[in-house]
C-alpha positions as semicolon CSV with decimal commas, in nm:
position;residue;x (nm);y (nm);z (nm)
1;M;2,838;6,692;-10,588
2;R;2,765;6,465;-10,880
3;N;2,899;6,112;-10,880
4;S;3,061;6,174;-11,219
5;T;3,263;6,458;-11,066
6;K;3,371;6,235;-10,780
7;I;3,475;5,971;-11,033
8;L;3,686;6,230;-11,216
9;I;3,860;6,322;-10,891
10;A;3,920;5,956;-10,809
11;V;4,054;5,885;-11,159
12;S;4,285;6,188;-11,130
13;G;4,416;6,060;-10,797
14;V;4,478;5,711;-10,934
15;L;4,648;5,851;-11,247
16;F;4,879;6,063;-11,031
17;I;4,970;5,760;-10,820
18;L;5,037;5,545;-11,130
19;L;5,242;5,824;-11,285
20;G;5,446;5,856;-10,967
21;I;5,513;5,482;-10,965
22;F;5,624;5,502;-11,330
23;C;5,865;5,786;-11,250
24;I;6,019;5,587;-10,966
25;A;6,036;5,256;-11,155
26;R;6,174;5,394;-11,485
27;P;6,368;5,712;-11,405
28;G;6,574;5,717;-11,725
29;A;6,280;5,683;-11,959
30;A;6,063;5,899;-11,737
31;L;6,266;6,218;-11,765
32;F;6,210;6,282;-12,135
33;S;5,867;6,125;-12,164
34;M;5,762;6,289;-11,839
35;A;5,670;6,611;-12,017
36;W;5,395;6,455;-12,225
37;L;5,265;6,220;-11,956
38;L;5,268;6,480;-11,682
39;G;5,114;6,734;-11,915
40;L;4,824;6,504;-11,992
41;V;4,766;6,394;-11,633
42;T;4,804;6,748;-11,499
43;L;4,564;6,887;-11,758
44;I;4,303;6,618;-11,683
45;S;4,350;6,669;-11,310
46;G;4,314;7,046;-11,340
47;I;3,996;7,014;-11,544
48;A;3,853;6,759;-11,298
49;E;3,934;6,978;-10,999
50;L;3,789;7,289;-11,167
51;I;3,466;7,105;-11,246
52;A;3,449;6,971;-10,891
53;V;3,507;7,313;-10,735
54;L;3,256;7,487;-10,959
55;N;2,995;7,221;-10,878
56;A;3,054;7,244;-10,502
57;Q;3,162;7,607;-10,469
58;R;2,877;7,706;-10,241
59;F;2,958;7,422;-9,997
60;I;3,336;7,451;-9,978
61;P;3,496;7,731;-9,778
62;N;3,792;7,904;-9,942
63;S;3,706;7,756;-10,280
64;G;3,906;8,036;-10,442
65;T;4,232;7,857;-10,360
66;R;4,097;7,541;-10,519
67;V;3,995;7,732;-10,833
68;L;4,343;7,885;-10,843
69;S;4,500;7,540;-10,801
70;A;4,286;7,397;-11,081
71;I;4,367;7,683;-11,319
72;F;4,737;7,650;-11,232
73;Q;4,721;7,277;-11,310
74;I;4,550;7,340;-11,645
75;I;4,811;7,599;-11,745
76;V;5,101;7,375;-11,636
77;G;4,945;7,081;-11,825
78;C;4,918;7,284;-12,146
79;I;5,278;7,406;-12,112
80;F;5,401;7,050;-12,056
81;L;5,216;6,923;-12,363
82;S;5,343;7,193;-12,596
83;H;5,711;7,237;-12,500
84;K;5,870;6,898;-12,426
85;L;6,234;6,988;-12,499
86;L;6,221;7,315;-12,306
87;L;6,042;7,135;-12,027
88;T;6,305;6,861;-12,007
89;I;6,568;7,129;-11,946
90;S;6,363;7,327;-11,692
91;L;6,176;7,032;-11,542
92;P;6,348;7,042;-11,201
93;V;6,247;7,403;-11,134
94;I;5,893;7,375;-11,268
95;F;5,809;7,060;-11,077
96;A;5,969;7,171;-10,755
97;I;5,761;7,491;-10,763
98;W;5,446;7,301;-10,859
99;V;5,484;7,040;-10,584
100;L;5,564;7,316;-10,332
101;V;5,258;7,525;-10,427
102;E;5,026;7,225;-10,436
103;G;5,157;7,107;-10,100
104;V;5,078;7,443;-9,941
105;I;4,730;7,449;-10,097
106;I;4,661;7,095;-9,974
107;A;4,776;7,189;-9,622
108;V;4,543;7,492;-9,623
109;K;4,252;7,275;-9,741
110;A;4,309;7,044;-9,444
111;F;4,185;7,311;-9,205
112;D;3,862;7,344;-9,406
113;Y;3,803;6,973;-9,350
114;K;3,881;7,011;-8,981
115;Q;3,606;7,273;-8,952
116;V;3,347;7,019;-9,066
117;D;3,476;6,752;-8,828
118;F;3,630;6,533;-9,098
119;K;3,816;6,275;-8,891
120;F;4,117;6,242;-9,123
121;W;4,183;6,613;-9,183
122;W;4,527;6,562;-9,032
123;C;4,613;6,315;-9,312
124;I;4,548;6,587;-9,567
125;L;4,762;6,828;-9,361
126;I;5,051;6,581;-9,340
127;L;5,032;6,508;-9,714
128;G;5,029;6,881;-9,789
129;V;5,329;6,949;-9,568
130;L;5,509;6,648;-9,717
131;G;5,440;6,778;-10,068
132;A;5,566;7,126;-9,975
133;V;5,882;6,980;-9,822
134;L;5,948;6,769;-10,135
135;G;5,900;7,078;-10,351
136;F;6,136;7,280;-10,133
137;L;6,399;7,006;-10,148
138;G;6,367;7,005;-10,526
139;L;6,429;7,381;-10,541
140;R;6,735;7,351;-10,320
141;N;6,891;7,082;-10,542
142;L;6,842;7,204;-10,900
143;D;7,154;7,022;-11,019
144;V;6,997;6,689;-10,930
145;A;7,041;6,413;-11,187
146;G;6,751;6,286;-11,396
147;K;6,717;5,975;-11,183
148;S;6,693;6,172;-10,860
149;L;6,450;6,414;-11,021
150;S;6,231;6,128;-11,135
151;L;6,229;5,988;-10,782
152;L;6,148;6,327;-10,631
153;V;5,876;6,393;-10,885
154;G;5,745;6,038;-10,847
155;F;5,705;6,073;-10,472
156;G;5,558;6,423;-10,507
157;V;5,303;6,309;-10,764
158;I;5,209;6,007;-10,551
159;V;5,148;6,242;-10,257
160;E;4,926;6,455;-10,480
161;G;4,732;6,148;-10,598
162;I;4,680;6,020;-10,245
163;S;4,559;6,362;-10,136
164;F;4,296;6,358;-10,413
165;L;4,167;6,024;-10,286
166;V;4,167;6,136;-9,921
167;T;3,994;6,459;-10,024
168;L;3,704;6,254;-10,162
169;G;3,631;6,151;-9,804
170;G;3,626;6,517;-9,704
171;I;3,388;6,604;-9,987
172;N;3,153;6,330;-9,872
173;R;3,173;6,476;-9,520
174;F;3,086;6,824;-9,653
175;E;2,787;6,682;-9,837
176;K;2,670;6,496;-9,526
177;R;2,693;6,813;-9,316
178;V;2,498;7,013;-9,575
179;K;2,229;6,743;-9,584
180;E;2,207;6,741;-9,202
181;F;2,183;7,119;-9,201
182;K;1,901;7,115;-9,457
183;E;1,715;6,849;-9,259
184;T;1,752;7,055;-8,941
185;I;1,616;7,364;-9,113
186;N;1,326;7,166;-9,262
187;S;1,240;7,017;-8,923
188;I;1,232;7,364;-8,765
189;R;0,983;7,487;-9,024
């Protein structure tokens, strides 16, 4: 995978973490402005993930779920950017579903990293389960106030950002295994 793609993934992870911190620190201001900010970050993240998956598709098992996740992020980002008032009203449902779906996808990806002996695959699994639980809790409490929603979203987005950064380690592990495999094949010839 190209270094520029890895940089995009890292930037997406850091942006998610910063956005989560903003949501937690400024819940009142975050609720209305969240639509634009989350739309932008989600759109950038979706594009970065789609580029990363397409560049490494032949190395990553089950890359279809990652493509689906990236496309979902791009669509959600575009919706957030174009319908701020509607989004503010329906924000609890949309984000709870998004965090739940992303959490499940992250948990599934963890087992791909386990297959290539990535030592911290369990961190990805825990983060995925945590994200899914946060999403589920958000769906169960749709009448939550803006402050609580901002906290829930903030923690969920931080989990997503951390998972991007941890995933970079897994990508490096995949690349190392592919390189070792190629060297083994070349030495046999």
